[in-house]
C-alpha positions as CSV (number, residue, x, y, z in Angstrom):
1,M,0.4,-11.3,-23.6
2,G,3.8,-12.8,-23.0
3,I,4.5,-10.5,-20.0
4,D,7.1,-12.9,-18.6
5,D,9.2,-12.2,-21.6
6,L,9.7,-8.7,-20.3
7,L,11.1,-10.0,-17.0
8,S,14.7,-10.8,-16.2
9,D,15.7,-14.0,-14.5
10,E,16.2,-12.0,-11.3
11,D,12.8,-10.4,-11.7
12,R,11.2,-13.8,-11.9
13,A,13.2,-15.1,-8.9
14,V,11.9,-12.2,-6.8
15,R,8.3,-12.9,-8.0
16,D,8.6,-16.6,-7.3
17,T,10.0,-16.0,-3.8
18,L,7.1,-13.8,-2.8
19,R,4.5,-16.0,-4.4
20,S,5.9,-19.1,-2.6
21,W,6.0,-17.2,0.8
22,A,2.4,-16.0,0.4
23,A,1.2,-19.4,-0.6
24,D,2.8,-21.0,2.5
25,R,2.2,-18.3,5.1
26,V,-0.9,-16.3,4.1
27,L,-3.2,-18.3,1.8
28,P,-4.0,-21.2,4.2
29,H,-5.1,-18.7,6.9
30,I,-6.3,-15.5,5.2
31,A,-10.0,-16.3,5.1
32,E,-10.0,-17.0,8.9
33,W,-8.0,-13.9,9.6
34,Y,-10.4,-11.8,7.5
35,E,-13.5,-13.3,9.1
36,R,-12.0,-12.6,12.6
37,G,-10.8,-9.1,11.6
38,E,-7.3,-9.8,12.7
39,L,-3.8,-10.2,11.4
40,P,-2.4,-12.5,14.1
41,G,1.4,-12.9,14.4
42,I,2.0,-9.7,12.5
43,R,5.4,-9.2,14.1
44,E,6.5,-12.7,13.1
45,L,5.2,-12.1,9.6
46,A,7.2,-8.9,9.5
47,R,10.4,-10.7,10.5
48,E,9.8,-13.3,7.8
49,L,9.2,-10.7,5.2
50,G,12.4,-9.0,6.4
51,S,14.4,-12.2,6.0
52,I,13.4,-12.5,2.3
53,G,14.3,-8.9,1.7
54,A,10.7,-7.6,1.2
55,L,10.8,-4.6,3.6
56,G,12.2,-1.4,2.1
57,M,13.3,-3.6,-0.8
58,S,13.8,-0.8,-3.3
59,L,16.0,1.2,-0.9
60,K,19.8,0.9,-0.9
61,G,22.0,0.4,2.1
62,Y,21.2,0.0,5.8
63,G,20.3,-3.7,5.3
64,C,17.8,-3.0,2.5
65,A,17.8,-5.2,-0.6
66,G,18.4,-2.4,-3.2
67,A,16.0,-4.1,-5.6
68,G,14.8,-2.5,-8.8
69,A,11.4,-0.9,-9.1
70,V,10.0,-3.7,-11.3
71,Q,11.1,-6.2,-8.7
72,Y,9.4,-4.3,-5.9
73,G,6.3,-4.0,-8.1
74,L,6.2,-7.8,-8.7
75,A,6.5,-8.3,-4.9
76,C,3.5,-6.0,-4.3
77,L,1.5,-7.9,-7.0
78,E,2.2,-11.3,-5.4
79,L,1.5,-10.1,-1.9
80,E,-1.8,-8.5,-2.9
81,A,-2.7,-11.6,-4.9
82,A,-2.9,-13.1,-1.4
83,D,-4.5,-10.1,0.4
84,S,-4.4,-6.3,0.3
85,G,-3.7,-6.2,4.0
86,V,-0.4,-8.0,3.7
87,R,0.7,-5.8,0.8
88,S,-0.3,-2.8,2.9
89,L,1.9,-3.9,5.7
90,V,4.9,-4.1,3.3
91,S,4.0,-0.8,1.5
92,V,3.6,1.3,4.6
93,Q,6.8,-0.2,6.1
94,G,8.9,0.3,3.0
95,S,7.4,3.0,0.8
96,L,6.2,5.3,3.5
97,A,8.0,5.0,6.9
98,M,11.3,3.7,5.7
99,Y,11.3,5.7,2.5
100,A,10.8,8.9,4.5
101,I,13.7,8.2,6.8
102,H,15.9,7.0,4.0
103,R,15.3,10.0,1.8
104,F,14.8,12.9,4.3
105,G,16.4,11.6,7.5
106,S,19.8,12.3,9.1
107,E,22.5,9.7,9.0
108,E,21.9,9.1,12.7
109,Q,18.2,8.5,12.1
110,K,19.0,6.1,9.2
111,Q,21.5,4.1,11.3
112,Q,19.1,4.0,14.2
113,W,16.0,2.8,12.5
114,L,16.5,1.4,8.9
115,P,18.4,-1.8,9.6
116,R,15.9,-2.9,12.2
117,M,13.0,-2.0,10.0
118,A,14.5,-3.8,7.1
119,S,14.8,-6.9,9.2
120,G,11.3,-6.6,10.5
121,E,12.5,-6.2,14.0
122,V,10.8,-2.8,14.2
123,I,7.5,-2.1,12.4
124,G,6.9,1.5,11.2
125,C,3.8,3.6,10.4
126,F,3.2,6.9,8.7
127,G,1.0,9.6,10.2
128,L,-0.4,12.1,7.7
129,T,-4.2,11.6,7.3
130,E,-6.3,13.1,10.1
131,P,-9.9,12.6,11.2
132,D,-11.0,15.8,9.4
133,H,-8.3,16.1,6.8
134,G,-7.6,13.4,4.2
135,S,-7.3,14.7,0.7
136,D,-6.2,18.2,1.9
137,P,-3.2,17.5,4.2
138,A,-2.2,21.2,4.1
139,A,-5.1,21.8,6.5
140,M,-3.8,19.4,9.1
141,R,-4.3,20.3,12.7
142,T,-1.5,18.3,14.3
143,Y,1.2,20.8,15.3
144,A,4.7,20.8,16.7
145,K,5.9,23.7,18.9
146,R,9.4,24.5,20.2
147,D,10.0,24.2,23.9
148,G,13.7,25.1,24.4
149,S,15.6,22.7,22.2
150,D,12.8,20.2,22.2
151,W,9.7,19.7,20.0
152,V,6.3,19.1,21.5
153,L,3.7,17.4,19.2
154,T,0.0,17.5,19.7
155,G,-2.8,16.1,17.5
156,R,-4.5,13.1,16.0
157,K,-3.9,11.0,12.9
158,M,-6.5,8.5,11.5
159,W,-6.6,5.4,9.3
160,I,-2.9,4.5,10.1
161,T,-1.8,1.1,8.9
162,N,0.5,-0.7,11.4
163,G,-0.2,2.0,14.0
164,S,-1.0,-0.2,17.0
165,V,2.0,-2.5,16.4
166,A,4.5,0.1,15.3
167,G,7.8,0.8,17.2
168,V,8.3,4.0,15.3
169,A,6.0,6.5,13.5
170,V,6.8,9.1,11.0
171,V,4.4,11.9,11.8
172,W,3.8,15.1,9.8
173,A,2.9,18.3,11.7
174,R,2.5,22.0,11.3
175,T,5.0,24.3,12.9
176,E,4.9,28.0,13.5
177,D,7.9,29.1,11.5
178,E,9.0,26.1,9.4
179,G,5.9,24.9,7.7
180,I,5.0,21.3,7.7
181,R,7.8,19.1,9.1
182,G,8.2,15.3,9.5
183,F,9.2,13.8,12.9
184,V,10.5,10.4,13.8
185,V,8.5,9.4,16.9
186,P,9.3,6.3,18.9
187,A,6.1,4.6,20.0
188,D,7.2,4.4,23.6
189,R,7.3,8.2,24.1
190,P,5.0,9.5,26.8
191,G,1.8,10.9,25.4
192,F,1.9,8.7,22.2
193,S,-0.9,6.1,21.8
194,A,-2.4,4.1,18.9
195,P,-5.8,2.7,19.6
196,E,-6.9,0.2,16.9
197,V,-9.8,1.0,14.6
198,R,-12.5,-1.7,14.8
199,H,-15.7,-2.5,12.9
200,K,-14.1,-2.4,9.4
201,W,-15.7,-4.2,6.5
202,S,-12.6,-3.8,4.4
203,L,-8.9,-4.6,5.0
204,R,-10.0,-6.7,7.9
205,A,-6.7,-8.7,7.9
206,S,-4.7,-5.5,8.5
207,V,-3.9,-3.4,11.6
208,T,-5.5,0.0,11.3
209,S,-5.2,2.6,14.0
210,E,-5.6,6.1,15.2
211,L,-2.5,7.9,16.4
212,V,-3.0,10.2,19.4
213,L,-0.2,12.6,20.3
214,D,-0.8,14.3,23.6
215,E,2.1,16.7,24.1
216,V,4.7,14.2,22.9
217,R,8.1,15.6,23.7
218,L,10.9,14.9,21.3
219,P,14.5,16.0,21.1
220,A,15.6,18.5,18.4
221,D,17.1,15.7,16.3
222,A,13.7,13.9,15.9
223,V,12.8,16.2,13.0
224,L,13.6,14.9,9.5
225,P,16.2,17.5,8.5
226,E,16.2,17.3,4.7
227,V,12.7,18.4,3.9
228,S,10.0,20.9,4.8
229,G,6.5,21.5,3.4
230,L,4.2,19.0,1.7
231,R,6.9,17.9,-0.8
232,G,8.0,15.4,1.9
233,P,4.9,13.4,2.5
234,L,3.6,13.7,-1.1
235,S,6.8,12.2,-2.5
236,C,6.4,9.3,0.0
237,L,2.9,8.9,-1.2
238,S,3.9,8.8,-4.8
239,H,6.3,5.9,-4.0
240,A,3.6,4.0,-2.2
241,R,1.1,4.6,-5.0
242,Y,3.5,3.0,-7.4
243,G,3.3,-0.2,-5.4
244,I,-0.5,-0.1,-5.5
245,V,-0.4,0.1,-9.3
246,W,1.1,-3.4,-9.2
247,G,-0.7,-4.7,-6.1
248,A,-4.2,-4.0,-7.4
249,M,-3.4,-6.2,-10.4
250,G,-2.5,-9.0,-7.9
251,A,-6.0,-8.9,-6.4
252,A,-7.5,-8.8,-9.9
253,R,-5.4,-11.7,-11.1
254,T,-6.6,-13.9,-8.2
255,C,-10.2,-13.1,-8.9
256,F,-9.8,-13.7,-12.7
257,E,-8.1,-17.0,-12.1
258,T,-10.8,-18.0,-9.7
259,A,-13.6,-17.2,-12.1
260,L,-11.8,-18.9,-15.0
261,D,-11.4,-22.1,-13.0
262,Y,-14.9,-22.0,-11.7
263,A,-16.3,-21.5,-15.2
264,G,-14.6,-24.6,-16.3
265,S,-16.1,-26.8,-13.6
266,R,-19.5,-25.3,-12.8
267,E,-22.2,-26.9,-15.0
268,Q,-25.6,-25.5,-15.9
269,F,-27.9,-26.6,-18.7
270,G,-25.8,-29.6,-19.3
271,K,-22.3,-28.0,-19.8
272,P,-19.7,-25.9,-18.0
273,I,-20.7,-22.2,-17.8
274,G,-17.4,-21.4,-19.5
275,G,-19.0,-22.7,-22.7
276,F,-21.6,-20.0,-22.8
277,Q,-21.0,-16.9,-24.8
278,L,-21.9,-14.4,-22.0
279,T,-19.5,-16.0,-19.6
280,Q,-16.7,-16.1,-22.2
281,A,-17.3,-12.4,-22.9
282,K,-16.8,-11.7,-19.2
283,L,-13.6,-13.7,-19.1
284,A,-12.3,-12.0,-22.2
285,D,-13.0,-8.5,-20.8
286,M,-11.4,-9.4,-17.5
287,A,-8.3,-10.8,-19.2
288,V,-7.9,-7.7,-21.4
289,E,-8.0,-5.2,-18.4
290,L,-5.8,-7.4,-16.3
291,H,-3.0,-7.7,-18.8
292,K,-3.3,-4.0,-19.8
293,G,-2.9,-3.1,-16.1
294,I,0.1,-5.3,-15.6
295,L,1.7,-3.9,-18.8
296,L,1.0,-0.4,-17.5
297,A,2.6,-1.2,-14.1
298,H,5.7,-2.7,-15.8
299,H,6.0,0.5,-18.0
300,L,5.9,2.7,-14.9
301,G,8.5,0.4,-13.2
302,V,10.9,0.8,-16.1
303,R,10.5,4.5,-16.0
304,M,11.1,4.6,-12.2
305,D,14.2,2.5,-12.7
306,A,15.4,5.0,-15.3
307,G,14.6,8.0,-13.1
308,T,12.0,9.4,-15.5
309,L,8.8,8.5,-13.7
310,R,6.6,11.6,-13.0
311,P,4.0,11.9,-10.2
312,E,1.1,12.3,-12.7
313,Q,2.1,9.1,-14.3
314,V,1.8,7.3,-11.0
315,S,-1.6,8.8,-10.6
316,F,-2.5,7.5,-14.0
317,G,-1.5,4.0,-13.0
318,K,-3.2,4.2,-9.6
319,L,-6.5,5.5,-11.0
320,N,-6.7,3.0,-13.8
321,N,-5.5,-0.1,-12.1
322,V,-7.5,0.1,-8.9
323,R,-10.6,1.1,-10.8
324,E,-10.2,-1.8,-13.3
325,A,-9.3,-4.3,-10.5
326,I,-12.5,-3.6,-8.7
327,E,-14.5,-4.1,-11.9
328,I,-12.7,-7.4,-12.5
329,C,-13.5,-8.5,-9.0
330,R,-17.2,-7.6,-9.4
331,T,-17.4,-9.4,-12.7
332,A,-15.7,-12.5,-11.2
333,R,-18.3,-12.5,-8.5
334,T,-21.1,-12.7,-11.1
335,V,-19.4,-15.7,-12.7
336,L,-19.3,-17.4,-9.3
337,G,-23.0,-16.5,-8.7
338,A,-24.0,-17.0,-5.0
339,N,-20.7,-18.7,-4.3
340,G,-19.0,-15.4,-5.0
341,I,-20.0,-14.0,-1.7
342,S,-18.6,-16.9,0.3
343,L,-15.2,-16.8,2.0
344,E,-14.6,-20.2,0.6
345,Y,-13.6,-18.2,-2.4
346,P,-11.4,-15.1,-2.4
347,V,-13.4,-12.9,-4.7
348,M,-15.6,-10.9,-2.3
349,R,-12.7,-10.5,0.1
350,H,-10.6,-8.9,-2.6
351,A,-13.5,-6.8,-3.8
352,T,-14.1,-5.3,-0.4
353,N,-10.4,-4.8,0.2
354,L,-10.1,-2.9,-3.0
355,E,-12.8,-0.4,-1.9
356,S,-10.2,0.8,0.7
357,V,-7.4,0.7,-1.9
358,L,-9.5,2.9,-4.1
359,T,-9.6,5.6,-1.4
360,Y,-6.3,5.5,0.3
361,E,-3.1,7.0,-1.2
362,G,-5.4,9.4,-3.1
363,T,-9.0,9.1,-4.0
364,V,-10.3,8.7,-7.5
365,E,-11.3,12.3,-7.6
366,M,-7.8,13.5,-6.5
367,H,-6.0,11.5,-9.1
368,Q,-8.5,12.7,-11.8
369,L,-7.6,16.3,-10.7
370,I,-3.9,15.5,-10.8
371,L,-4.3,14.3,-14.4
372,G,-6.6,17.2,-15.2
373,K,-3.9,19.7,-14.1
374,A,-1.2,17.9,-16.0
375,L,-3.4,18.0,-19.2
376,T,-4.7,21.5,-18.9
377,G,-2.2,23.3,-16.8
378,L,-5.1,24.5,-14.6
379,D,-5.4,23.7,-10.9
380,A,-9.0,22.7,-10.1
381,F,-8.4,21.4,-6.6
382,R,-10.2,24.4,-5.0
383,G,-12.8,25.4,-7.6
């Protein structure tokens, strides 16, 4: 579809830098990491990503790259083309933890944390989802109470990417008089722990944790001063969802390219399977949805750069692109036949990862309801 023609020289340079880094540092090892259920050397990887400007890259100042939305999207696409877990590391660092501090933090909080997070010296995480409250964050049980001039946080968060390796967490909690507030919580505070979640069959090359806050005492200036209520965490999620719109197409591209290459070399009945009509139909359908998804992501990126992107448009992109990416991966698996389930090929790894991507940052049902409300003006979330 000539998508490269839509990109500037700087866009292509960003894309090529991330593609080269992923090819060198992720692709040779990712199958082993996935099989072991580990992301070894995550701190070193974070520092490397910081050195090429990939952490908080769409933010301005404080050591961040100040890149455009399209460039950030291309970075997400290339990282997820390698593995969703690596893209999640970057998304949570930049679009959730750093974005929250950059947009809602005090100048002191920004100066203290953002330069070190941009360089990868400090890894961040974002605590919103709880064991019993995912799609309905307003019902969260984690609470913060005043004790003199201090805050004391108690509660649990669940499915937290980067949690066990984070040096700082942005945690959202209920308060008695101020609604939901965000807190910048150093991981070395007494009462803070982050046990790692085990036995995952998806996002295995990613650090996923629970956050436990057992009367964690924080000074008054730990609260994010510029926001209260759900507007804070939801705006962070919208920014992260935008990266997923691109990233899902990276996973889809890898599976499509794997199927296309396999169809040209695998012979049955005396010729490559790519020469059979049913296989060509699969390849054509995959190509159509892949390129439509990238075009949609680019359109949303242009709108974000122009300051005109609306949350329901991000939901449109997240809903469509992740759903289509999963279908592309599943179709690619059928082209590869039994080989499609082997870690010698990337297809099943991407397919299982995308099952998590389908759920986090808003389930299919939540994005359908966001679009339904935008279309009808009627709120169906509770009825």
